[in-house]
MIZABA-47319 format. One line per 4 residues: their letters; for each residue x negated, y, z of C-alpha. Coordinates in nm, 2 decimals, m for minus. Each point is the difference from the previous one (the first is absolute). Layout:
BEGIN
a	X Y Z ~ ...
This chain:
BEGIN
maqh	7.14 10.83 m3.09 ~ 0.03 m0.13 m0.36 ~ 0.01 m0.38 m0.03 ~ m0.23 m0.16 m0.25
tlrv	0.01 m0.36 m0.13 ~ m0.35 m0.12 m0.07 ~ m0.01 m0.28 m0.24 ~ m0.28 m0.25 0.07
ytdy	m0.14 m0.26 m0.24 ~ m0.20 m0.28 0.15 ~ m0.15 m0.34 m0.10 ~ m0.06 m0.24 0.29
rspy	m0.31 m0.13 m0.18 ~ m0.17 0.34 0.01 ~ m0.25 0.06 0.28 ~ 0.03 0.37 m0.05
ayla	0.37 m0.01 0.03 ~ m0.04 m0.19 0.32 ~ m0.25 0.25 0.14 ~ 0.23 0.29 m0.08
nadi	0.31 m0.17 0.15 ~ m0.03 0.14 0.35 ~ m0.05 0.36 m0.13 ~ 0.30 m0.04 m0.23
lalg	0.22 m0.14 0.28 ~ m0.11 0.30 0.21 ~ 0.14 0.23 m0.27 ~ 0.33 m0.17 0.05
erdd	0.01 0.10 0.37 ~ 0.02 0.36 m0.10 ~ 0.35 0.16 0.04 ~ m0.01 0.13 m0.35
vsld	m0.09 m0.32 m0.18 ~ 0.16 m0.33 m0.08 ~ m0.20 m0.28 m0.17 ~ 0.14 m0.20 m0.29
wypy	m0.23 m0.30 m0.08 ~ m0.03 m0.17 m0.33 ~ m0.22 m0.27 m0.14 ~ m0.25 0.06 m0.28
ilpi	m0.19 m0.31 m0.13 ~ m0.35 0.11 m0.09 ~ m0.11 m0.14 m0.34 ~ m0.33 m0.12 0.15
eqyl	m0.11 m0.21 m0.29 ~ 0.04 0.30 m0.24 ~ m0.26 0.21 0.17 ~ m0.21 m0.26 0.19
gted	0.02 m0.29 m0.24 ~ 0.06 m0.36 0.08 ~ m0.24 m0.19 0.22 ~ m0.16 m0.18 m0.29
srtg	m0.02 0.31 m0.23 ~ m0.13 0.27 0.23 ~ m0.31 0.20 m0.09 ~ m0.28 0.06 0.25
hqwr	0.13 0.36 0.03 ~ 0.35 m0.12 0.10 ~ m0.14 m0.25 0.26 ~ m0.21 0.28 0.15
riky	0.30 0.22 0.03 ~ 0.21 m0.27 0.16 ~ m0.28 m0.09 0.25 ~ m0.05 0.37 0.09
aykd	0.37 0.07 0.03 ~ 0.05 m0.28 0.25 ~ m0.31 0.09 0.20 ~ 0.12 0.36 0.01
arrl	0.36 m0.11 0.10 ~ m0.14 m0.22 0.28 ~ m0.20 0.29 0.14 ~ 0.31 0.22 0.00
aedd	0.20 m0.28 0.16 ~ m0.25 m0.04 0.28 ~ 0.02 0.37 0.07 ~ 0.38 m0.04 0.03
glvl	m0.01 m0.31 0.21 ~ 0.15 m0.22 m0.28 ~ m0.09 m0.35 m0.12 ~ m0.06 0.00 m0.37
fgak	m0.13 m0.31 m0.18 ~ m0.05 0.02 m0.37 ~ 0.23 m0.22 m0.22 ~ m0.15 m0.32 m0.12
rifd	0.19 0.02 m0.33 ~ 0.24 0.22 m0.19 ~ 0.35 m0.05 0.14 ~ 0.32 0.06 m0.20
gyls	0.17 0.30 0.15 ~ 0.36 m0.09 m0.09 ~ 0.13 m0.18 0.31 ~ m0.13 0.25 0.25
sagl	0.15 0.28 m0.22 ~ 0.33 m0.18 m0.01 ~ m0.02 m0.04 0.37 ~ m0.04 0.37 0.05
lfak	0.32 0.07 m0.19 ~ 0.18 m0.28 0.17 ~ m0.11 0.12 0.34 ~ 0.11 0.36 m0.07
angf	0.34 m0.12 m0.12 ~ 0.05 m0.22 0.30 ~ m0.12 0.23 0.28 ~ m0.33 m0.16 0.12
fpay	m0.25 0.19 m0.21 ~ m0.23 0.13 0.29 ~ m0.06 m0.35 0.13 ~ m0.05 m0.15 m0.34
halv	m0.24 0.28 m0.11 ~ m0.21 m0.03 0.31 ~ m0.01 m0.38 0.00 ~ m0.09 m0.04 m0.37
fsqf	m0.28 0.26 0.00 ~ m0.16 m0.13 0.32 ~ 0.03 m0.38 m0.08 ~ m0.13 0.04 m0.36
fkre	m0.32 0.18 0.10 ~ m0.06 m0.25 0.27 ~ 0.03 m0.27 m0.27 ~ 0.30 m0.15 0.19
leld	0.25 0.05 m0.28 ~ 0.01 m0.12 m0.37 ~ 0.19 0.28 m0.17 ~ 0.09 m0.20 m0.31
dlda	0.12 m0.31 0.18 ~ 0.38 0.00 0.02 ~ 0.01 m0.22 0.32 ~ m0.25 0.22 0.17
maaa	0.18 0.32 m0.09 ~ 0.34 m0.14 0.09 ~ m0.15 m0.09 0.34 ~ m0.13 0.36 0.04
vkea	0.34 0.13 m0.08 ~ 0.16 m0.22 0.26 ~ m0.27 0.10 0.26 ~ 0.08 0.37 m0.08
ggsd	0.37 m0.05 0.07 ~ 0.14 m0.08 m0.34 ~ 0.16 m0.31 m0.16 ~ m0.25 m0.22 m0.16
aafr	0.26 m0.18 m0.21 ~ 0.15 0.33 m0.13 ~ m0.35 0.13 m0.08 ~ m0.07 m0.32 m0.21
dyae	0.32 0.06 m0.19 ~ m0.09 0.37 m0.05 ~ m0.37 m0.07 m0.11 ~ 0.11 m0.27 m0.24
gegr	0.28 0.21 m0.14 ~ 0.08 0.37 0.00 ~ m0.32 0.10 0.18 ~ m0.21 m0.04 m0.32
davk	0.21 0.26 m0.19 ~ 0.01 0.23 0.30 ~ m0.37 0.00 0.04 ~ m0.05 0.06 m0.37
avis	0.24 0.29 0.00 ~ m0.18 0.16 0.30 ~ m0.34 m0.03 m0.17 ~ 0.14 0.13 m0.33
eaed	0.15 0.30 0.17 ~ m0.33 0.06 0.19 ~ m0.21 m0.01 m0.31 ~ 0.24 0.24 m0.17
mgvf	m0.07 0.24 0.29 ~ m0.37 m0.04 m0.05 ~ m0.09 m0.25 0.27 ~ m0.31 m0.20 m0.07
gvpm	m0.14 m0.10 0.33 ~ 0.06 m0.03 0.38 ~ 0.06 0.14 0.24 ~ 0.19 0.26 m0.20
lvld	0.22 0.26 0.17 ~ 0.26 0.19 m0.19 ~ 0.12 0.33 0.14 ~ 0.24 0.21 m0.20
delf	m0.11 m0.18 m0.32 ~ m0.37 0.07 0.07 ~ m0.23 m0.30 0.03 ~ m0.27 m0.04 0.26
wgre	m0.23 m0.30 m0.03 ~ m0.20 m0.14 0.29 ~ m0.04 0.04 0.37 ~ m0.22 0.31 m0.04
kipm	0.29 0.19 m0.16 ~ 0.22 m0.03 0.31 ~ m0.13 0.32 0.15 ~ 0.10 0.17 m0.33
vikr	0.35 m0.14 0.04 ~ 0.02 0.13 0.36 ~ m0.10 0.35 m0.13 ~ 0.28 m0.02 m0.26
leag	0.24 m0.10 0.27 ~ m0.11 0.28 0.24 ~ 0.03 0.25 m0.28 ~ 0.36 m0.11 m0.07
ag	m0.05 m0.21 m0.30 ~ 0.29 0.01 m0.25
């Protein structure tokens, strides 16, 4: 059976990435798939405006999106509280790369998604994220050094590469250079795999 690496882009601030997470992880349990996770920081203010500049249309979209996401979360037995503000996505993205490189990605990934949507984790607070790294099994001190140093260039490089590939949102799955955006595209990815993609 051919082995496929499925590149996955996520943003820990995205309710839709959170809702798709279990289905994506299930793909990784297949014998013919390995998952390779990367951060993508959604440019939220570019398409939804800032809190003091949003139009009525943008506010209606935001309110609907969270209502819809909460309904989906309830169906999946997940807790999903809407964010009270726009969080900077850098530290959680740096944490993803740091966790991958240091062998504790699964624990970090589960903890950050769950705690953020329960409003138990401030994603853009270095102390909070260092504590999350430590709880997940990593070194909080090493993470601080990484986040304040080489992590910024590493995250920028990943996002630049992603955008060169055409990535614009999350969750985004990349199979054999073909992009699939959103949870609803997972069945399509499965069909490609079953047909022997690539």
